[in-house]
C-alpha positions as CSV (number, residue, x, y, z in Angstrom):
1,X,26.1,9.5,91.5
2,X,28.6,6.7,92.6
3,X,32.3,6.7,91.7
4,X,31.5,3.7,89.5
5,X,29.0,5.6,87.5
6,X,31.2,8.5,87.2
7,X,34.1,6.4,85.8
8,X,31.8,4.6,83.2
9,X,30.4,8.0,82.0
10,X,34.0,9.5,81.7
11,X,35.0,6.3,79.7
12,X,32.2,6.5,77.2
13,X,33.1,10.3,76.9
14,X,36.6,9.3,75.7
15,X,35.4,6.7,73.4
16,X,33.0,9.3,71.7
17,X,35.7,11.7,71.3
18,X,38.0,9.1,69.7
19,X,35.2,8.2,67.3
20,X,34.7,11.7,66.2
21,X,38.4,12.1,65.6
22,X,38.5,8.9,63.6
23,X,35.6,10.1,61.3
24,X,37.3,13.4,60.8
25,X,40.7,11.7,60.0
26,X,38.9,9.2,57.5
27,X,36.8,12.0,55.6
28,X,40.1,14.1,55.4
29,X,41.9,11.3,54.1
30,X,39.3,10.6,51.4
31,X,39.2,14.2,50.4
32,X,43.1,14.3,50.1
33,X,43.0,10.9,48.2
34,X,40.3,12.2,45.8
35,X,42.1,15.4,45.2
36,X,45.3,13.4,44.6
37,X,43.6,11.1,42.1
38,X,42.4,14.1,40.2
39,X,45.6,15.8,40.2
40,X,47.2,12.6,39.0
41,X,44.7,12.2,36.2
42,X,45.7,15.9,35.0
43,X,49.4,15.3,35.6
44,X,49.2,12.0,33.8
45,X,48.1,14.0,30.5
46,X,50.1,17.0,31.1
47,X,52.9,15.9,28.7
48,X,50.6,14.3,26.1
49,X,49.4,15.8,22.8
50,X,46.2,15.2,21.1
51,X,45.4,15.9,17.4
52,X,42.4,16.8,15.3
53,X,41.6,15.0,12.2
54,X,38.9,16.2,9.6
55,X,37.6,14.2,6.8
56,X,36.0,16.5,4.2
57,X,33.6,13.8,2.5
58,X,31.5,14.3,-0.5
59,X,28.5,14.7,1.6
60,X,29.5,14.7,5.2
61,X,32.2,16.6,7.3
62,X,33.5,14.3,10.1
63,X,36.1,15.5,12.6
64,X,37.5,13.9,15.5
65,X,40.0,14.6,18.6
66,X,42.5,11.7,18.5
67,X,45.0,10.5,21.0
68,X,48.6,9.9,19.5
69,X,47.9,6.2,19.7
70,X,45.0,6.5,17.2
71,X,42.2,6.3,19.8
72,X,39.2,8.7,19.2
73,X,38.6,10.8,22.1
74,X,35.7,12.8,20.6
75,X,34.0,13.2,17.3
76,X,31.6,15.5,15.3
77,X,29.8,14.6,12.0
78,X,27.6,17.2,10.2
79,X,26.1,17.4,6.5
80,X,28.7,19.4,4.4
81,X,28.0,22.3,2.3
82,X,27.5,21.2,-1.3
83,X,27.4,24.5,-3.2
84,X,29.2,27.2,-1.4
85,X,32.9,27.2,-0.9
86,X,33.0,29.9,1.8
87,X,30.2,28.2,3.6
88,X,32.0,24.9,3.8
89,X,35.2,26.5,4.9
90,X,33.1,28.2,7.6
91,X,31.9,24.6,8.8
92,X,35.4,23.2,8.5
93,X,36.8,26.1,10.7
94,X,33.9,25.8,13.2
95,X,34.5,21.9,13.6
96,X,38.1,22.5,14.2
97,X,37.6,25.2,16.9
98,X,35.1,22.9,18.6
99,X,37.4,20.2,19.0
100,X,40.5,22.3,19.7
101,X,38.3,23.7,22.8
102,X,36.8,20.2,23.7
103,X,37.2,19.7,27.5
104,X,37.4,16.0,26.8
105,X,41.2,16.7,25.9
106,X,41.7,16.5,29.8
107,X,44.5,19.0,30.0
108,X,46.3,17.3,27.0
109,X,47.8,19.8,24.3
110,X,46.1,20.1,21.0
111,X,49.2,20.0,18.8
112,X,47.9,20.0,15.2
113,X,45.0,19.5,12.6
114,X,45.1,17.2,9.5
115,X,42.5,17.7,6.9
116,X,41.6,15.1,4.3
117,X,40.4,16.7,1.0
118,X,38.4,14.8,-1.9
119,X,40.3,16.3,-4.5
120,X,44.0,16.7,-5.6
121,X,46.3,18.5,-3.1
122,X,49.6,19.8,-4.1
123,X,52.0,19.0,-1.3
124,X,54.6,21.5,-2.4
125,X,52.3,24.5,-2.3
126,X,50.0,23.0,0.4
127,X,47.1,24.1,-1.9
128,X,44.2,22.2,-3.4
129,X,44.6,21.9,-7.2
130,X,41.5,20.2,-8.1
131,X,38.1,19.4,-6.3
132,X,35.7,18.3,-8.9
133,X,32.5,18.3,-6.5
134,X,33.1,22.0,-5.4
135,X,35.5,23.7,-7.7
136,X,35.5,27.0,-5.7
137,X,36.9,25.5,-2.7
138,X,40.4,25.3,-4.4
139,X,40.6,29.0,-4.3
140,X,40.7,29.2,-0.6
141,X,44.1,28.7,1.0
142,X,42.9,26.2,3.5
143,X,46.2,25.7,5.3
144,X,46.9,29.4,5.9
145,X,43.3,30.4,6.7
146,X,42.7,27.6,9.2
147,X,46.0,28.0,10.7
148,X,45.1,31.7,11.4
149,X,41.8,30.8,12.8
150,X,42.9,28.1,15.2
151,X,46.4,28.9,16.1
152,X,47.3,25.5,15.0
153,X,49.6,24.0,12.5
154,X,47.6,22.3,9.7
155,X,48.5,19.5,7.2
156,X,46.3,18.8,4.1
157,X,46.3,15.6,2.2
158,X,44.0,13.9,-0.2
159,X,41.3,12.2,1.8
160,X,42.1,8.5,0.5
161,X,45.8,9.1,1.5
162,X,44.4,10.1,4.9
163,X,42.3,6.8,5.2
164,X,45.1,4.8,3.8
165,X,47.5,6.3,6.5
166,X,44.9,5.4,9.2
167,X,44.6,1.9,8.0
168,X,48.6,1.6,7.9
169,X,49.0,2.9,11.4
170,X,46.2,1.2,13.3
171,X,44.0,-0.6,11.0
172,X,44.0,-3.5,8.5
173,X,47.2,-2.7,7.0
174,X,49.3,-2.3,10.0
175,X,52.7,-4.0,9.6
176,X,52.3,-4.2,6.0
177,X,54.7,-2.5,3.2
178,X,53.0,-2.6,-0.1
179,X,49.3,-1.6,0.2
180,X,46.6,-0.3,-2.0
181,X,43.6,1.3,-0.2
182,X,40.6,1.9,-2.1
183,X,37.9,4.5,-0.7
184,X,34.2,3.7,-2.0
185,X,31.8,6.4,-1.3
186,X,30.3,9.5,-2.9
187,X,33.4,9.3,-5.1
188,X,36.1,6.7,-5.4
189,X,39.7,7.3,-4.4
190,X,42.9,5.5,-3.5
191,X,45.9,5.7,-1.3
192,X,49.1,3.8,-2.3
193,X,51.5,2.7,0.1
194,X,55.0,1.7,-1.2
195,X,57.9,0.4,1.3
196,X,55.6,1.5,4.1
197,X,55.1,5.2,3.2
198,X,52.3,7.0,1.3
199,X,53.3,7.2,-2.2
200,X,51.9,10.7,-3.8
201,X,53.9,10.9,-7.0
202,X,55.8,13.8,-8.6
203,X,53.3,16.6,-7.7
204,X,51.2,14.8,-4.9
205,X,48.5,13.6,-7.2
206,X,48.6,9.9,-7.2
207,X,45.9,7.4,-6.3
208,X,43.1,8.9,-8.5
209,X,41.8,5.1,-8.9
210,X,38.2,6.3,-9.6
211,X,39.3,8.1,-12.9
212,X,40.6,5.1,-14.5
213,X,38.5,4.6,-17.8
214,X,36.5,1.5,-17.4
215,X,33.7,2.2,-20.0
216,X,35.0,4.3,-22.9
217,X,31.3,4.4,-24.2
218,X,30.0,5.4,-20.7
219,X,28.5,8.5,-19.2
220,X,30.4,11.7,-18.4
221,X,32.2,11.9,-15.0
222,X,32.5,14.9,-12.8
223,X,36.4,15.3,-13.9
224,X,35.2,15.7,-17.6
225,X,36.3,12.2,-18.6
226,X,34.0,9.6,-20.1
227,X,33.4,6.2,-18.4
228,X,35.4,6.6,-15.3
229,X,35.2,3.8,-12.6
230,X,33.6,6.5,-10.4
231,X,30.6,6.8,-12.9
232,X,30.0,2.9,-12.4
233,X,31.0,2.0,-8.8
234,X,30.6,5.2,-6.4
235,X,27.6,5.2,-4.0
236,X,25.5,7.7,-6.0
237,X,26.4,5.9,-9.4
238,X,25.2,2.7,-8.0
239,X,21.9,4.2,-7.1
240,X,21.8,5.8,-10.6
241,X,22.3,2.6,-12.4
242,X,19.7,0.7,-10.1
243,X,17.3,3.5,-10.8
244,X,17.6,3.3,-14.4
245,X,17.0,-0.4,-14.3
246,X,13.9,-0.2,-12.2
247,X,12.2,1.7,-14.9
248,X,12.6,-1.2,-17.0
249,X,11.9,-3.9,-14.4
250,X,9.4,-3.0,-11.4
251,X,9.5,-6.5,-9.9
252,X,12.2,-5.4,-7.4
253,X,11.4,-4.7,-4.0
254,X,13.3,-1.4,-4.5
255,X,10.6,0.0,-6.6
256,X,8.7,1.6,-3.8
257,X,11.9,3.5,-3.2
258,X,12.9,4.2,-6.6
259,X,9.7,5.4,-8.2
260,X,8.7,8.3,-8.5
261,X,12.1,9.6,-9.7
262,X,12.5,12.2,-6.9
263,X,12.2,9.6,-4.2
264,X,15.4,9.3,-2.4
265,X,17.2,6.2,-1.7
266,X,20.9,4.9,-1.2
267,X,23.4,2.4,-1.9
268,X,22.8,1.0,1.7
269,X,19.1,0.3,0.6
270,X,20.3,-1.7,-2.2
271,X,22.7,-3.5,-0.1
272,X,19.9,-4.3,2.4
273,X,17.6,-5.5,-0.4
274,X,20.3,-7.8,-1.5
275,X,20.7,-9.4,1.7
276,X,17.0,-9.9,1.8
277,X,17.1,-11.9,-1.4
278,X,15.9,-9.3,-3.9
279,X,17.3,-10.6,-7.3
280,X,17.8,-7.2,-8.9
281,X,19.8,-5.7,-5.9
282,X,22.1,-8.6,-5.9
283,X,22.7,-8.3,-9.5
284,X,23.5,-4.6,-9.0
285,X,25.9,-5.4,-6.2
286,X,27.8,-8.3,-8.1
287,X,28.1,-6.0,-11.3
288,X,29.5,-3.2,-9.1
289,X,32.0,-5.9,-7.7
290,X,32.9,-7.0,-11.2
291,X,33.7,-3.6,-12.4
292,X,36.0,-2.8,-9.2
293,X,37.6,-6.4,-10.0
294,X,38.6,-5.3,-13.4
295,X,40.2,-2.1,-12.1
296,X,41.9,-3.8,-9.3
297,X,43.3,-6.7,-11.3
298,X,45.2,-4.0,-13.4
299,X,46.5,-2.5,-10.2
300,X,47.7,-5.8,-8.8
301,X,49.2,-6.6,-12.0
302,X,51.2,-3.5,-12.2
303,X,52.2,-2.9,-8.5
304,X,52.2,-6.6,-7.0
305,X,50.9,-5.2,-3.6
306,X,50.6,-7.5,-0.8
307,X,47.2,-6.3,0.4
308,X,44.3,-4.3,-1.1
309,X,42.1,-2.7,1.8
310,X,38.6,-1.6,0.5
311,X,36.8,1.2,2.6
312,X,34.4,3.8,2.5
313,X,30.6,4.0,2.9
314,X,29.8,1.5,0.0
315,X,31.8,-1.1,1.8
316,X,29.1,-1.2,4.4
317,X,27.7,-3.8,2.0
318,X,30.4,-6.1,3.1
319,X,30.7,-9.4,1.3
320,X,27.9,-8.3,-1.1
321,X,30.6,-6.3,-2.8
322,X,33.7,-7.9,-1.6
323,X,33.2,-11.5,-2.9
324,X,32.3,-10.6,-6.6
325,X,35.3,-8.2,-6.4
326,X,37.6,-11.1,-5.3
327,X,36.2,-13.2,-8.0
328,X,36.7,-10.8,-11.0
329,X,40.0,-9.9,-9.5
330,X,41.0,-13.6,-9.5
331,X,39.7,-14.1,-12.9
332,X,41.8,-11.3,-14.5
333,X,44.9,-10.9,-12.5
334,X,48.2,-12.9,-12.9
335,X,47.8,-15.8,-10.6
336,X,51.2,-15.4,-8.8
337,X,50.4,-11.6,-8.3
338,X,46.8,-12.6,-7.2
339,X,48.0,-15.3,-4.9
340,X,50.4,-13.0,-3.0
341,X,47.8,-10.3,-2.4
342,X,45.0,-10.4,0.3
343,X,41.8,-8.4,-0.4
344,X,40.2,-7.2,2.8
345,X,37.7,-5.0,4.0
346,X,38.9,-1.9,6.2
347,X,39.0,-2.2,9.8
348,X,38.6,1.5,10.8
349,X,35.4,2.0,8.7
350,X,34.1,5.6,8.4
351,X,36.7,6.8,11.0
352,X,39.7,5.9,8.9
353,X,39.8,9.4,7.3
354,X,39.7,11.2,10.5
355,X,42.3,9.1,12.3
356,X,44.8,9.0,9.5
357,X,44.5,12.7,9.1
358,X,45.0,13.3,12.8
359,X,48.1,10.8,12.6
360,X,49.6,12.6,9.8
361,X,49.3,15.9,11.9
362,X,51.0,13.8,14.7
363,X,54.0,12.7,12.5
364,X,54.5,16.1,11.0
365,X,54.6,17.6,14.5
366,X,57.3,14.9,15.6
């Protein structure tokens, strides 16, 4: 082989060695960079706390892992036990444990649990005083037992208060000081915000808006009173009133859902039918709004709030409920009080109670 050929081969050998080193250095850099990014991600959350918010609704148990900013990291929903208090507490504990151990926390500390209860909560004793739909649940010391099961501090409050707090912190009422939040679902509750804070009353029982008497000759409520707003405008009672009317008038498109009697349909079905032009469904939505307007006018006249926020599952009907509610409220409230008050649909929707309960736990921890 000539000198020239040897020099050429040696030159290419050097190039090959340099190329291999370059590949090695680059791959090492990529691995180091990737590890650094993972480490940075873990470190960036190391000093952050997240909170569990549980909304114990009348028909659904909803729970979520919530960042301190109010952002939902993960959530769970199950059909809640309706008859057995111990079984319901078991569901509550299981949901809390699953969220506590959720890997989506990404190294952040789970620092507390907030639980919204559909009943009267005594904030002094941290016990449920009254829970009309499942009385036996009030016999369980939820705060103590859930703390034992999870190792986390627990705060209890009324579910409407929790939802109101969520809307105040990160929802439709953000920046407001005087707000009345209404939750329309399986039952009807309310959270009252005065001077930027939840107002709970002397014993913690304020806000039972659903148990204002609207029809003194009406039907008996689960609370034992006659003619409560809840017996007219809650989701199940909108269905009941519609079903009763269907037996007198079967021309509605809802007849196929409402008859025979054991056929299930919901307030959402009625709202859909109303949007599609069904006259009976539209009348039922309008009358529901009318009764809500009667009650809200009394609240606005009494408290002169700057905003009414309407949330809960029934408000998925949107303007079908909102417009007749505003119309009736305007007709009955003092004009200066009405004109200084906005009536709006909740921004957080079905997540308000979970987010609010979690943020209550956040603020208790701080």
